[in-house]
C-alpha positions in Angstrom: 0.0 -0.1 0.1 2.5 2.5 1.2 4.4 2.0 -2.6 1.3 2.7 -4.4 1.0 6.0 -2.3 4.2 6.9 -3.1 4.1 6.1 -6.9 0.6 8.1 -6.6 2.1 11.3 -5.0 5.0 10.9 -7.2 2.9 10.9 -10.1 0.5 14.0 -9.4 3.6 15.5 -8.1 5.1 15.4 -11.5 2.3 16.0 -13.6 1.4 19.2 -11.5 5.5 20.4 -12.5 4.5 19.7 -16.4 1.2 21.5 -16.5 2.8 24.3 -14.4 5.8 24.4 -16.9 3.5 24.2 -20.1 1.5 27.4 -18.6 -2.0 27.8 -19.2 -3.8 31.5 -20.4 -7.3 32.7 -20.1 -9.0 32.9 -23.8 -8.1 34.5 -25.9 -4.2 34.9 -24.6 -2.0 32.0 -25.8 1.1 30.8 -24.3 5.2 31.1 -25.2 6.7 28.6 -23.1 10.8 29.3 -22.8 12.5 26.1 -21.5 16.3 26.5 -21.0 18.6 23.4 -20.1 21.6 25.3 -19.2 24.8 24.1 -19.5 27.6 23.7 -16.5 28.0 27.7 -16.6 24.1 28.5 -16.1 25.4 32.3 -14.5 26.1 33.1 -18.1 22.9 32.5 -19.6 20.6 35.8 -20.4 17.8 35.6 -22.3 14.7 38.2 -23.3 11.1 38.2 -25.2 10.2 41.3 -26.9 6.5 42.2 -28.3 7.1 44.5 -31.3 9.8 45.6 -29.5 9.3 46.1 -25.9 10.2 43.7 -23.6 7.2 41.7 -22.0 9.8 39.0 -20.0 13.2 38.0 -19.4 15.5 36.0 -17.4 18.8 33.9 -16.8 18.8 30.4 -16.1 15.2 29.9 -15.4 12.8 29.7 -18.8 9.3 31.2 -18.1 5.8 30.9 -19.2 4.4 34.2 -20.6 0.8 34.8 -21.8 0.1 37.0 -25.3 -2.2 37.7 -27.7 -2.2 36.1 -30.6 -0.9 38.7 -33.2 2.1 39.2 -30.7 5.0 39.7 -33.2 7.7 37.9 -30.8 11.3 38.3 -30.6 13.2 35.8 -28.5 16.9 36.5 -27.6 19.5 34.3 -25.4 23.2 35.5 -24.7 26.0 33.8 -23.0 28.4 36.3 -21.6 31.4 33.4 -22.7 31.2 33.6 -26.2 30.0 29.1 -26.3 26.5 28.9 -25.9 25.3 26.2 -23.9 26.0 23.6 -26.2 28.2 20.9 -26.5 31.6 22.8 -25.2 30.6 22.4 -21.3 27.7 20.2 -21.3 24.9 19.6 -23.3 22.4 22.6 -22.6 19.2 23.5 -24.8 16.7 25.7 -25.3 13.3 25.2 -26.5 10.6 27.9 -27.6 7.2 26.9 -27.9 3.9 29.2 -28.5 0.5 27.7 -28.0 1.8 23.8 -27.7 4.0 24.5 -31.5 7.8 24.0 -31.0 9.0 27.4 -32.9 12.8 26.7 -32.3 15.6 24.6 -30.5 18.6 25.2 -29.6 22.0 25.7 -27.9 25.0 26.0 -30.3 24.8 29.9 -30.7 28.5 31.2 -29.7 26.9 34.9 -27.8 23.8 35.2 -28.8 21.2 33.8 -31.2 17.8 35.7 -31.9 14.3 34.0 -32.9 11.9 36.5 -34.7 8.3 34.5 -34.7 4.3 35.0 -34.7 5.1 38.4 -37.0 2.4 39.0 -40.0 4.3 39.2 -43.4 6.2 42.5 -42.9 6.5 42.6 -39.1 9.8 41.8 -39.5 13.0 41.8 -41.4 12.7 38.4 -42.3 9.2 38.3 -43.7 9.5 41.5 -45.6 6.6 42.0 -47.7 8.3 42.6 -51.9 7.3 46.1 -52.6 6.8 47.3 -56.5 7.3 50.8 -58.0 4.8 53.0 -56.8 3.1 53.8 -53.5 2.9 51.5 -51.3 0.7 51.7 -47.7 1.5 49.9 -45.0 -0.9 47.3 -43.5 0.2 47.9 -40.2 2.4 50.3 -38.1 6.6 48.9 -38.1 6.3 47.3 -41.3 9.3 46.0 -43.4 9.5 46.0 -47.5 11.9 44.8 -50.1 12.7 46.0 -53.0 14.6 44.2 -55.8 14.6 46.2 -59.6 13.5 44.3 -62.3 16.0 46.5 -64.5 19.7 48.5 -63.6 18.8 52.2 -62.7 18.3 54.7 -60.2 15.0 54.2 -57.7 14.5 56.7 -55.3 13.4 55.5 -52.2 11.2 58.0 -49.4 9.8 56.9 -45.9 7.5 59.7 -45.9 3.2 60.2 -46.6 3.1 63.6 -47.4 4.9 65.8 -45.1 4.9 63.1 -42.0 8.2 61.4 -42.0 7.7 57.6 -40.9 10.0 55.8 -39.1 13.9 55.8 -40.4 14.8 53.5 -42.9 18.6 52.5 -43.4 18.7 53.7 -47.3 17.0 56.9 -48.1 17.4 59.2 -51.2 18.5 57.8 -54.4 19.7 54.5 -55.0 21.8 52.9 -58.1 21.0 49.4 -59.1 23.3 48.0 -61.2 21.9 44.6 -61.6 18.4 43.0 -61.1 19.7 40.5 -58.7 20.5 43.9 -56.0 18.1 44.3 -53.5 17.5 46.3 -50.7 15.3 45.8 -47.7 13.4 49.2 -46.5 11.8 49.7 -43.1 8.4 51.6 -43.5 8.9 53.0 -47.2 5.9 54.6 -48.8 6.8 55.3 -52.3 9.8 54.0 -54.6 9.5 56.3 -57.6 
């Protein structure tokens, strides 16, 4: 009888821990779970989770569960102060990110750091930049990224202004000479390509 009580207690405790680690959110929020398995130097690990550039969670060698809206544009950054990641020089550490139960990213061999952007709409980050065409572009949401690859060589003027209202600054403003159709330019919220 004592064996069964011990096993039952162990299973209840273990399942309770798993339930808590996975995290649940009240509708309509969804959970982001950050699971960190540190190497032998956990004091070197820091991480942060941002939503559209605003830090919503951060930590060290312990992970976290965070509730976010389904339309959140998220960025997870993990750093190692010694520059050797958490795998595989000093142990076999790893990290896992899940969003609403789906695995988004795993890793550990990242040197000084790694950034993972996820759940962003098209144009929500430079990885999912929207292809721009010549003429005016209207951003579908604030903080939109575009990429421009001309179909021919030539000079193109790039502006990030709508009328007299300046938008957020791009890395490149003004005239740009494209020497080949294979050359491209990634822009942050341009409005006109003339």
